[in-house]
Backbone as CSV, one residue per row, in Angstrom:
resi,resn,N_x,N_y,N_z,CA_x,CA_y,CA_z,C_x,C_y,C_z
1,MET,0.900,-1.338,0.070,0.018,-0.247,-0.152,0.691,1.185,-0.334
2,LEU,1.717,1.160,0.699,3.136,2.448,1.039,3.435,3.010,-0.428
3,ASN,3.312,1.693,-1.481,4.146,1.925,-2.536,2.948,2.204,-3.909
4,CYS,1.970,2.633,-3.386,0.650,3.092,-4.532,1.161,4.615,-4.633
5,SER,0.456,4.766,-5.919,0.265,6.035,-6.410,-0.567,6.931,-5.413
6,PRO,-0.314,8.024,-5.000,-1.163,9.064,-4.353,-2.242,9.348,-4.958
7,TRP,-2.520,9.240,-6.452,-3.712,9.965,-6.837,-4.629,8.593,-6.892
8,ALA,-4.549,7.572,-5.929,-5.348,6.639,-5.383,-6.347,7.314,-4.163
9,LEU,-5.726,8.404,-3.979,-6.406,8.963,-2.599,-7.535,9.694,-2.948
10,LEU,-7.611,10.234,-4.491,-8.370,11.569,-5.109,-10.085,10.910,-5.299
11,PRO,-10.214,9.688,-5.553,-11.853,9.141,-5.815,-12.435,9.030,-4.665
12,PRO,-11.786,8.667,-3.474,-12.281,8.296,-2.107,-12.671,9.605,-1.419
13,ILE,-11.809,10.815,-1.440,-11.483,11.670,-1.071,-12.795,12.581,-1.621
14,TYR,-12.759,12.904,-2.743,-13.677,13.470,-3.679,-15.187,12.917,-2.950
15,SER,-15.396,11.540,-3.075,-16.847,11.137,-3.146,-17.013,11.511,-1.283
16,ALA,-16.344,11.260,-0.441,-16.560,11.361,1.066,-16.481,13.107,1.283
17,PHE,-15.611,14.051,0.542,-16.399,15.152,0.727,-17.450,15.829,-0.105
18,THR,-17.897,15.029,-1.111,-19.181,15.537,-1.661,-20.590,15.265,-1.076
19,ALA,-20.336,13.935,-0.078,-21.378,13.334,0.368,-21.388,14.396,1.738
20,ALA,-20.466,14.178,2.482,-20.231,14.991,3.770,-21.150,16.822,3.346
21,GLY,-20.764,17.558,2.309,-21.127,18.419,1.816,-22.845,18.383,1.591
22,LEU,-23.460,17.447,0.833,-24.721,17.320,0.742,-25.383,16.941,2.341
23,TYR,-24.787,16.433,3.193,-25.500,15.842,3.943,-25.527,17.378,4.891
24,PHE,-24.361,17.922,5.034,-24.778,18.954,5.753,-25.293,20.288,5.409
25,VAL,-25.552,20.428,4.035,-26.648,21.245,3.668,-28.515,20.525,3.969
26,ALA,-28.373,19.334,3.889,-29.753,18.652,4.468,-30.046,19.017,5.878
27,VAL,-29.174,19.303,6.692,-29.335,18.864,8.066,-29.591,20.516,8.607
28,SER,-28.424,21.307,7.927,-28.949,22.464,8.082,-30.146,23.579,7.729
29,ASP,-30.802,22.834,6.765,-31.924,23.385,6.491,-33.292,23.193,7.255
30,GLU,-33.930,24.386,7.901,-34.831,23.435,8.670,-36.168,23.694,8.538
31,LYS,-36.205,24.046,6.992,-37.542,24.073,6.311,-37.979,22.763,5.726
32,VAL,-36.972,21.809,5.662,-36.836,20.867,5.351,-37.129,19.225,6.120
33,ALA,-38.179,18.563,6.039,-38.395,17.637,6.789,-37.174,16.560,6.810
34,PRO,-36.607,15.779,8.190,-35.645,14.539,8.284,-36.246,13.669,7.173
35,LEU,-35.140,13.210,6.695,-35.390,12.288,5.682,-35.928,10.791,6.274
36,GLY,-35.832,10.477,7.604,-36.706,9.075,8.311,-37.859,9.607,8.980
37,SER,-38.658,10.821,8.395,-39.781,10.947,8.967,-41.037,10.811,8.642
38,LYS,-42.036,10.834,8.684,-43.226,11.002,8.031,-43.640,12.203,7.815
39,TYR,-43.384,12.716,6.347,-43.539,13.745,5.870,-45.114,14.066,5.501
40,LYS,-45.356,15.143,6.121,-47.198,15.624,5.677,-47.437,16.997,5.559
41,ARG,-47.475,17.733,4.504,-47.288,18.772,3.770,-48.476,19.742,4.883
42,ARG,-48.369,20.764,5.459,-49.386,20.981,6.406,-48.873,22.418,6.511
43,ASN,-49.940,23.744,6.035,-49.600,24.891,6.268,-48.655,25.743,5.836
44,GLY,-47.478,24.792,4.884,-46.339,25.378,4.366,-45.235,24.804,5.599
45,SER,-45.257,24.113,6.106,-44.355,24.032,7.355,-43.077,23.288,6.838
46,PHE,-43.365,22.234,6.789,-42.036,21.508,6.023,-42.148,20.956,4.378
47,TYR,-40.654,20.766,3.834,-40.972,20.311,2.565,-40.309,18.822,2.592
48,PRO,-41.019,18.294,1.183,-39.837,16.812,1.510,-38.824,17.033,1.364
49,PRO,-37.930,15.781,2.055,-36.637,16.256,1.764,-35.418,15.781,0.819
50,TYR,-35.847,15.901,-0.965,-35.158,16.178,-1.794,-33.584,16.961,-1.515
51,ILE,-32.610,16.436,-2.425,-31.497,17.197,-2.046,-31.463,18.662,-2.585
52,SER,-32.118,18.789,-3.733,-32.784,20.025,-4.602,-33.602,20.800,-3.562
53,ILE,-34.511,20.529,-3.062,-35.192,21.386,-1.827,-34.387,21.938,-0.847
54,ALA,-33.691,20.792,-0.253,-32.578,21.460,1.113,-31.413,22.337,0.539
55,GLY,-31.161,22.276,-0.883,-30.491,23.125,-1.369,-31.151,24.562,-2.156
56,ASN,-32.208,24.495,-1.461,-33.215,25.825,-2.525,-33.109,27.180,-1.516
57,PHE,-33.175,27.082,-0.117,-33.338,28.324,0.473,-31.739,28.641,1.203
58,PRO,-31.556,30.123,0.907,-30.203,30.734,1.864,-30.440,30.553,3.218
59,PRO,-29.503,30.075,3.795,-27.944,30.214,3.232,-27.834,28.913,2.835
60,ALA,-28.428,27.813,3.122,-28.359,26.853,2.500,-27.728,26.359,1.154
61,SER,-28.692,27.296,0.213,-28.436,27.370,-1.218,-27.024,27.989,-1.546
62,CYS,-26.205,28.521,-0.823,-24.843,29.000,-1.197,-23.980,27.511,-0.792
63,ILE,-24.107,27.182,-0.027,-23.295,25.738,0.553,-23.736,25.033,-0.757
64,PHE,-25.025,24.813,-1.235,-25.098,23.794,-2.154,-24.162,24.194,-3.439
65,SER,-24.742,25.068,-3.732,-24.009,25.715,-4.980,-22.516,25.565,-5.081
66,GLU,-21.987,25.762,-4.258,-20.436,25.420,-3.867,-20.268,24.073,-3.889
67,VAL,-21.096,23.064,-3.475,-20.510,21.924,-2.915,-20.737,21.339,-4.428
68,MET,-22.074,21.496,-5.350,-22.288,21.098,-6.349,-21.150,21.377,-7.609
69,ASN,-20.466,23.021,-7.408,-19.919,23.344,-8.577,-18.360,22.360,-8.097
70,LEU,-17.826,22.481,-6.757,-16.513,21.606,-6.738,-17.042,20.126,-6.985
71,ALA,-17.954,19.685,-6.798,-18.394,18.174,-7.098,-18.172,18.318,-8.635
72,ALA,-18.533,19.047,-9.412,-18.204,18.676,-11.033,-17.278,18.975,-11.494
73,PHE,-16.038,20.223,-10.545,-14.845,19.801,-10.949,-13.931,18.798,-10.844
74,GLY,-14.054,18.330,-9.471,-13.535,17.158,-9.208,-14.003,15.725,-9.777
75,GLY,-14.922,15.928,-10.263,-15.546,14.869,-11.190,-14.814,14.816,-12.673
76,LEU,-14.789,16.069,-12.935,-14.367,16.065,-14.447,-12.519,15.391,-14.336
77,ILE,-12.249,16.133,-13.420,-10.758,15.631,-13.092,-10.622,14.058,-13.165
78,ILE,-11.308,13.510,-12.231,-11.496,12.297,-12.259,-11.767,11.512,-13.395
79,ALA,-12.613,12.035,-14.365,-13.127,11.519,-15.763,-11.817,11.633,-16.952
80,VAL,-10.821,12.642,-16.518,-9.988,13.158,-17.468,-8.796,12.158,-17.414
81,LEU,-8.625,11.918,-15.767,-7.562,10.809,-15.476,-7.915,9.218,-15.717
82,ARG,-9.188,9.420,-15.831,-9.250,8.264,-16.324,-9.478,7.646,-17.588
83,TYR,-9.668,8.719,-18.535,-9.419,8.778,-19.839,-8.231,8.364,-20.216
84,LEU,-7.373,8.862,-19.775,-5.848,9.469,-19.685,-5.312,8.030,-19.722
85,GLN,-5.303,7.656,-18.638,-5.096,5.903,-18.101,-5.665,4.853,-19.213
86,LEU,-6.674,4.939,-19.486,-7.351,4.197,-20.556,-6.879,4.248,-21.830
87,LYS,-6.521,5.323,-22.211,-5.591,5.686,-23.655,-4.798,4.421,-24.483
88,PRO,-3.632,4.401,-23.571,-2.836,3.159,-24.258,-3.537,1.893,-24.275
89,ARG,-4.493,1.526,-23.520,-4.814,0.084,-22.810,-6.143,-0.157,-23.772
90,LEU,-7.062,0.667,-24.054,-8.312,0.256,-24.805,-8.154,0.625,-26.253
91,HIS,-8.435,-0.573,-27.184,-8.485,-0.405,-28.606,-9.795,0.513,-29.082
92,GLN,-11.178,0.169,-28.253,-11.827,0.848,-28.896,-11.749,2.321,-28.340
93,ALA,-11.340,3.311,-28.806,-11.483,4.486,-28.634,-12.506,5.390,-28.685
94,TRP,-13.443,4.791,-28.836,-14.693,5.865,-29.326,-15.308,5.518,-28.085
95,LEU,-15.029,4.230,-27.299,-15.687,4.033,-25.880,-14.993,5.069,-24.859
96,ASN,-13.741,4.841,-25.057,-12.990,6.095,-23.776,-13.550,7.584,-24.361
97,VAL,-13.531,7.697,-25.301,-13.662,9.241,-25.422,-15.389,9.704,-25.371
98,GLY,-16.534,8.390,-25.773,-17.865,8.867,-25.629,-17.814,8.754,-23.747
99,SER,-17.107,8.037,-23.318,-17.627,7.919,-21.800,-17.010,9.248,-20.976
100,LEU,-15.776,9.901,-21.675,-15.358,10.981,-21.155,-16.643,12.185,-21.492
101,VAL,-17.167,12.355,-22.815,-17.725,13.536,-23.073,-19.081,13.256,-22.273
102,ALA,-19.817,11.745,-22.141,-20.779,11.805,-21.156,-21.004,12.574,-20.059
103,PHE,-19.858,11.570,-19.395,-19.227,12.408,-17.753,-19.172,13.836,-17.753
104,SER,-18.291,14.320,-18.980,-18.548,15.920,-18.855,-19.521,16.799,-18.876
105,MET,-20.298,16.018,-19.751,-22.108,16.987,-20.125,-22.757,16.694,-18.618
106,GLY,-22.263,15.664,-17.992,-23.141,15.095,-16.253,-22.555,16.259,-15.395
107,CYS,-21.514,16.386,-15.523,-20.448,17.423,-14.755,-21.287,19.118,-15.102
108,PHE,-21.766,19.236,-16.345,-22.000,20.407,-16.504,-23.382,20.636,-15.957
109,GLY,-23.947,19.125,-16.056,-25.510,19.214,-15.415,-25.125,19.474,-13.688
110,MET,-24.510,18.891,-13.183,-24.119,19.485,-11.784,-23.984,20.506,-11.604
111,THR,-23.628,21.938,-12.230,-23.279,23.253,-12.174,-24.570,23.878,-11.906
112,LEU,-25.485,23.236,-13.353,-27.354,23.602,-13.439,-27.636,23.379,-12.136
113,VAL,-27.682,22.298,-11.605,-28.389,21.887,-10.210,-28.187,23.103,-9.181
114,GLY,-26.644,22.905,-9.070,-26.103,23.951,-8.114,-26.468,25.504,-8.235
115,ASN,-26.620,26.078,-9.318,-26.490,27.184,-9.639,-28.218,27.451,-10.070
116,PHE,-29.064,27.072,-10.204,-30.325,27.151,-10.684,-31.125,26.487,-10.006
117,GLN,-31.445,27.111,-8.537,-32.590,26.620,-7.489,-33.608,26.076,-8.346
118,LEU,-34.196,25.150,-7.366,-35.461,24.053,-8.109,-36.863,25.798,-8.224
119,PHE,-36.883,26.228,-7.046,-37.982,26.719,-7.028,-38.042,28.500,-7.636
120,THR,-36.200,28.552,-7.913,-36.202,29.800,-9.051,-36.364,29.420,-10.434
121,ASP,-35.745,28.686,-10.917,-35.735,27.957,-12.403,-35.626,26.615,-12.335
122,GLU,-36.996,26.150,-12.432,-37.181,24.861,-12.416,-36.734,23.836,-13.563
123,MET,-37.188,24.545,-14.727,-36.939,23.978,-15.884,-35.261,23.706,-16.183
124,ILE,-34.786,24.672,-15.932,-32.981,24.543,-16.080,-32.771,23.223,-15.018
125,HIS,-33.358,23.618,-13.870,-32.583,22.775,-12.469,-32.766,21.287,-13.070
126,ASN,-34.408,20.962,-13.541,-34.466,19.498,-13.885,-33.910,19.099,-14.951
127,LEU,-33.601,20.012,-15.979,-32.533,19.437,-17.276,-31.161,19.446,-16.297
128,GLY,-30.860,19.960,-15.601,-29.067,19.809,-15.089,-29.412,18.380,-14.276
129,THR,-30.611,18.110,-13.137,-30.992,17.009,-12.800,-30.633,15.401,-13.728
130,PHE,-31.524,15.806,-14.917,-31.552,14.760,-15.901,-30.208,14.306,-16.549
131,MET,-29.326,15.323,-16.653,-28.156,15.554,-17.380,-27.438,14.810,-16.407
132,THR,-27.385,14.811,-15.047,-26.357,14.505,-14.113,-26.741,12.919,-13.993
133,PHE,-28.052,12.750,-13.468,-28.261,11.288,-13.517,-28.237,10.469,-14.746
134,GLY,-28.727,10.789,-15.411,-28.983,10.040,-16.864,-27.740,10.013,-17.240
135,LEU,-26.381,10.923,-17.842,-25.402,10.358,-18.622,-24.600,9.865,-17.191
136,GLY,-24.525,10.292,-15.891,-23.914,9.658,-14.995,-24.350,8.114,-14.898
137,THR,-25.317,7.742,-15.006,-25.541,6.253,-15.146,-24.954,5.662,-16.428
138,LEU,-25.502,6.395,-17.555,-24.548,5.749,-18.776,-23.080,5.481,-18.249
139,PHE,-22.390,6.524,-17.937,-20.871,6.854,-17.707,-20.621,5.457,-17.118
140,CYS,-21.535,5.107,-15.657,-20.963,4.007,-15.193,-21.033,2.770,-15.691
141,TRP,-22.481,2.512,-16.387,-22.504,1.420,-17.103,-21.206,0.825,-18.236
142,VAL,-20.555,2.123,-18.684,-19.778,2.057,-19.504,-18.220,1.482,-19.271
143,GLN,-18.184,2.319,-18.123,-16.906,2.118,-17.106,-16.985,0.802,-16.738
144,SER,-18.038,0.349,-16.220,-17.890,-1.377,-15.631,-17.648,-2.428,-16.821
145,TYR,-18.235,-2.150,-18.354,-17.979,-2.800,-19.292,-16.523,-2.638,-19.438
146,ILE,-16.081,-1.483,-19.366,-14.626,-1.293,-19.889,-13.465,-1.594,-18.764
147,THR,-14.067,-2.177,-17.664,-13.108,-2.389,-16.540,-13.168,-3.963,-17.029
148,LEU,-14.204,-4.510,-17.123,-13.438,-6.264,-17.757,-13.277,-5.950,-19.198
149,ARG,-12.940,-5.483,-20.036,-12.410,-5.488,-21.113,-10.643,-5.165,-20.818
150,VAL,-10.711,-4.291,-20.273,-8.970,-4.105,-20.179,-8.229,-4.819,-19.103
151,ASN,-8.891,-5.293,-18.006,-8.785,-6.080,-17.266,-7.136,-5.591,-16.291
152,MET,-6.766,-4.603,-16.080,-5.692,-3.775,-15.461,-5.056,-4.684,-14.527
153,GLN,-3.919,-5.157,-14.339,-3.392,-5.922,-13.746,-4.361,-7.352,-12.964
154,ASN,-4.666,-7.862,-13.835,-5.807,-8.935,-13.907,-6.715,-8.725,-12.566
155,GLU,-6.963,-7.262,-12.500,-7.883,-7.148,-11.231,-9.429,-6.767,-11.820
156,GLY,-9.666,-6.699,-13.314,-10.321,-6.400,-13.956,-12.167,-7.240,-13.638
157,ARG,-11.713,-8.626,-13.759,-13.234,-9.324,-13.134,-13.588,-8.590,-12.106
158,THR,-13.009,-9.117,-10.759,-13.570,-8.497,-9.521,-14.203,-7.145,-9.439
159,THR,-13.115,-5.758,-10.255,-13.603,-4.874,-10.091,-14.802,-4.516,-11.032
160,GLY,-14.991,-5.438,-12.190,-15.986,-5.043,-13.083,-17.166,-5.516,-12.382
161,ILE,-17.372,-6.855,-11.642,-18.418,-7.403,-11.250,-19.007,-6.191,-10.045
162,ILE,-17.852,-5.744,-8.861,-18.139,-4.606,-8.403,-19.078,-3.640,-8.888
163,ARG,-18.659,-3.411,-10.296,-19.209,-1.765,-10.515,-20.282,-1.941,-11.496
164,PHE,-20.682,-3.416,-12.130,-21.581,-3.853,-12.518,-22.730,-3.959,-11.576
165,LEU,-22.454,-4.267,-10.443,-23.583,-4.541,-8.916,-24.061,-2.905,-8.776
166,LEU,-22.988,-2.038,-8.689,-23.216,-0.694,-8.254,-24.210,-0.019,-9.449
167,SER,-24.090,-0.356,-10.487,-24.361,0.382,-11.801,-25.784,-0.189,-11.808
168,GLY,-26.297,-1.392,-11.473,-27.590,-1.993,-11.382,-28.164,-1.336,-10.075
169,SER,-27.601,-0.957,-9.158,-27.906,-0.319,-7.708,-28.574,1.203,-8.047
170,ILE,-27.625,1.782,-8.641,-27.651,3.178,-9.249,-28.958,3.244,-10.570
171,THR,-28.997,2.447,-11.145,-30.395,2.504,-12.421,-31.247,2.211,-11.493
172,ALA,-31.123,0.931,-10.974,-32.681,0.627,-9.917,-33.251,1.925,-8.935
173,SER,-32.369,2.781,-8.624,-32.500,3.288,-7.614,-33.064,4.828,-8.553
174,MET,-32.647,5.061,-9.845,-33.005,6.105,-10.211,-34.498,5.696,-10.894
175,ILE,-34.724,4.285,-11.200,-36.446,4.089,-11.475,-37.105,4.091,-10.276
176,LEU,-36.708,3.368,-8.964,-37.390,3.975,-8.037,-37.857,5.260,-7.690
177,TYR,-36.950,6.493,-7.824,-37.057,8.083,-7.553,-38.083,8.463,-8.269
178,PHE,-37.730,8.487,-9.750,-38.755,8.677,-10.283,-40.271,8.035,-10.484
179,SER,-40.409,7.062,-10.160,-41.633,6.066,-9.901,-42.304,6.458,-8.585
180,LEU,-41.540,6.455,-7.487,-42.183,7.267,-6.490,-42.373,8.666,-6.287
181,MET,-41.793,9.215,-7.276,-42.265,11.080,-7.020,-43.406,10.994,-7.989
182,ALA,-43.680,10.263,-8.997,-44.646,10.314,-9.826,-45.973,9.725,-9.188
183,GLN,-45.721,9.052,-7.937,-46.963,8.703,-7.282,-47.110,9.443,-5.802
184,GLY,-46.320,10.587,-5.617,-46.851,11.386,-4.790,-46.165,11.032,-3.440
185,LEU,-45.137,9.929,-3.508,-44.761,9.636,-2.291,-43.339,10.181,-1.708
186,HIS,-43.037,11.123,-1.509,-42.306,12.300,-1.584,-40.880,11.866,-0.635
187,VAL,-41.369,11.281,0.690,-40.228,10.799,1.673,-39.647,9.734,1.001
188,GLN,-40.011,8.609,0.558,-39.732,7.283,-0.332,-38.718,7.774,-1.379
189,ALA,-39.484,8.811,-2.208,-38.934,9.224,-3.284,-37.346,9.902,-2.788
190,ALA,-37.252,10.873,-2.026,-36.031,11.382,-1.401,-35.234,10.350,-1.157
191,GLN,-35.932,9.468,-0.400,-34.545,8.422,0.276,-34.103,7.548,-1.086
192,GLY,-34.967,7.363,-1.766,-34.152,6.617,-3.232,-33.260,7.794,-4.037
193,GLN,-33.523,8.879,-3.912,-32.369,9.835,-4.610,-31.334,10.072,-3.861
194,TRP,-31.207,9.961,-2.572,-30.399,10.040,-1.334,-29.492,8.753,-1.980
195,ALA,-30.155,7.630,-2.123,-29.458,6.277,-2.243,-28.758,6.292,-3.556
196,LEU,-29.487,6.788,-4.376,-28.914,7.099,-5.930,-27.683,7.996,-5.800
197,VAL,-27.301,8.764,-5.150,-26.228,9.850,-5.261,-25.373,9.086,-4.365
198,MET,-25.819,8.430,-3.469,-24.640,7.633,-2.594,-23.888,6.625,-3.153
199,PHE,-24.545,5.761,-4.092,-24.452,4.704,-4.902,-23.226,5.251,-6.087
200,PHE,-23.745,6.444,-6.383,-22.651,7.170,-7.868,-21.554,7.382,-6.976
201,LEU,-21.335,7.796,-5.656,-20.382,8.462,-5.303,-19.181,7.100,-5.280
202,ILE,-20.076,6.186,-4.275,-19.505,5.044,-3.982,-18.951,4.496,-5.451
203,PHE,-19.299,4.486,-6.260,-19.119,3.999,-7.621,-17.637,5.077,-8.231
204,LEU,-17.769,6.393,-8.137,-16.529,6.752,-8.483,-15.655,6.665,-7.579
205,SER,-15.625,6.237,-6.221,-14.483,6.157,-5.093,-13.547,4.845,-5.646
206,THR,-14.381,3.883,-6.385,-13.731,2.638,-6.932,-12.819,2.733,-7.426
207,PHE,-12.504,4.118,-8.731,-11.242,4.157,-9.343,-10.070,4.296,-8.864
208,ALA,-10.213,4.366,-7.619,-8.879,4.272,-6.663,-8.143,2.911,-6.904
209,ILE,-8.627,2.118,-7.398,-8.380,0.363,-7.686,-7.019,0.733,-8.549
210,GLU,-7.657,1.480,-10.010,-6.848,1.548,-11.006,-6.158,2.547,-10.618
211,PHE,-6.230,3.608,-10.154,-5.169,4.664,-9.852,-4.099,4.660,-9.466
212,ARG,-4.018,3.754,-8.158,-3.177,3.362,-7.358,-1.906,2.655,-8.445
213,HIS,-1.985,2.301,-9.465,-0.985,1.714,-10.271,-0.639,2.930,-11.330
214,SER,-0.911,4.108,-11.448,-0.557,4.943,-12.480,-0.110,6.270,-11.361
215,ARG,0.635,6.818,-12.210,1.403,8.140,-12.208,0.410,9.015,-13.142
216,PHE,0.281,9.976,-12.759,-0.273,11.110,-13.729,0.945,12.867,-13.297
217,GLY,0.928,13.341,-14.669,1.669,14.544,-14.604,1.540,15.682,-16.052
218,THR,2.194,16.600,-15.698,2.060,17.016,-17.269,3.323,17.474,-17.880
219,VAL,3.428,17.631,-19.001,4.488,17.910,-19.631,4.558,19.134,-20.031
220,CYS,5.956,20.117,-19.907,6.323,20.990,-20.413,7.309,21.794,-20.959
221,THR,7.316,22.060,-22.198,8.501,22.031,-23.120,8.597,23.355,-23.968
222,ASP,9.728,23.872,-23.952,9.737,25.186,-24.654,10.157,24.801,-26.658
223,ASN,10.159,23.695,-26.683,10.296,23.131,-28.083,8.794,22.821,-28.595
224,CYS,8.451,23.823,-29.755,7.185,23.415,-30.511,7.325,22.164,-31.360
225,GLY,7.185,20.933,-31.051,7.365,20.122,-31.708,5.969,19.813,-32.327
226,ARG,5.894,18.601,-32.829,4.479,18.012,-33.367,3.266,17.789,-32.640
227,PRO,2.213,17.863,-32.901,0.989,18.164,-31.845,1.185,16.698,-31.343
228,GLU,1.689,15.444,-31.974,1.173,13.951,-31.716,2.239,13.609,-30.438
229,SER,3.423,14.111,-30.474,4.552,13.919,-29.418,4.093,14.379,-28.418
230,LEU,2.896,15.201,-28.019,2.496,15.392,-26.442,1.412,14.443,-26.216
231,SER,0.493,13.874,-27.042,-0.408,12.915,-26.684,0.668,11.702,-26.219
232,GLU,1.726,11.350,-26.920,2.586,10.084,-26.694,3.144,10.178,-25.816
233,ALA,3.638,11.724,-24.881,4.161,11.998,-23.765,2.707,11.578,-22.790
234,PHE,1.909,12.027,-22.735,0.884,11.548,-21.970,0.339,10.237,-21.665
235,SER,0.321,9.586,-22.710,0.308,8.021,-22.465,1.431,7.396,-21.910
236,GLU,2.642,7.716,-22.234,3.371,7.540,-21.574,3.696,7.885,-19.943
237,VAL,3.186,8.985,-19.926,2.890,9.448,-18.306,2.184,8.400,-17.482
238,VAL,1.109,8.276,-17.841,-0.220,7.287,-17.152,0.371,5.924,-17.341
239,ARG,1.132,5.543,-18.152,1.605,3.957,-18.239,1.943,3.190,-16.810
240,TYR,1.678,2.194,-16.548,1.828,1.250,-15.400,3.163,1.347,-15.390
241,GLN,4.429,1.651,-14.493,5.762,1.163,-14.212,6.009,0.487,-12.998
242,PRO,5.791,-0.777,-13.186,6.361,-1.802,-12.055,7.351,-1.412,-11.208
243,ASP,8.622,-1.188,-11.737,9.936,-0.526,-11.181,9.457,0.319,-10.323
244,GLN,8.787,1.415,-10.218,8.603,2.645,-9.592,7.770,2.327,-8.456
245,LEU,6.724,1.451,-8.800,5.574,1.323,-7.813,5.675,-0.135,-6.905
């Protein structure tokens, strides 16, 4: 473990801080019913414990915007590092590129969710929600397949099975969330939404398994050479080096 790349710490730290930030937003807003309570809307007292509603009212809305913006930025960094890690190993380049594009758009959706509050601009907020959950779920399924396909350090089978189970849990939670919300069962729907987000953060944290085998860096040169030389340099930077690790 001491010889692992320090980049392995990035995914679990990202997931832990994002979950902690969302939890803080949820408990700091007294207008939202507790997640385990029996919610009944009476005289404008409590709102259902959806994440978006918890981050709708100031000052919680300010914290919610920061959490979502930082989560989008951190998630994009993880996606780019994963793309660079897979680039020299995955022959179907379109899968790698498509996965990066899908998650990048999902990260943009996170910024829409955080910066356009539900009660202020519902259409843009819901668009961001569909982008985040929909494209994020697609990213999880594609990465699960890629994990089995690439099989880094002969860990792909075990890691891939874990990711397929998490992808299935994410998909089931998303279906349950929208179904319960359509039936007006708001507390149960909110619980499904929280489960969806937590499963998604757990999925992202599993990239620590592969990141511990790779070192990432940047290349700076004063020589204006061919563009492909930079791409080759990046490929070498992320290549696994058993002598150093």
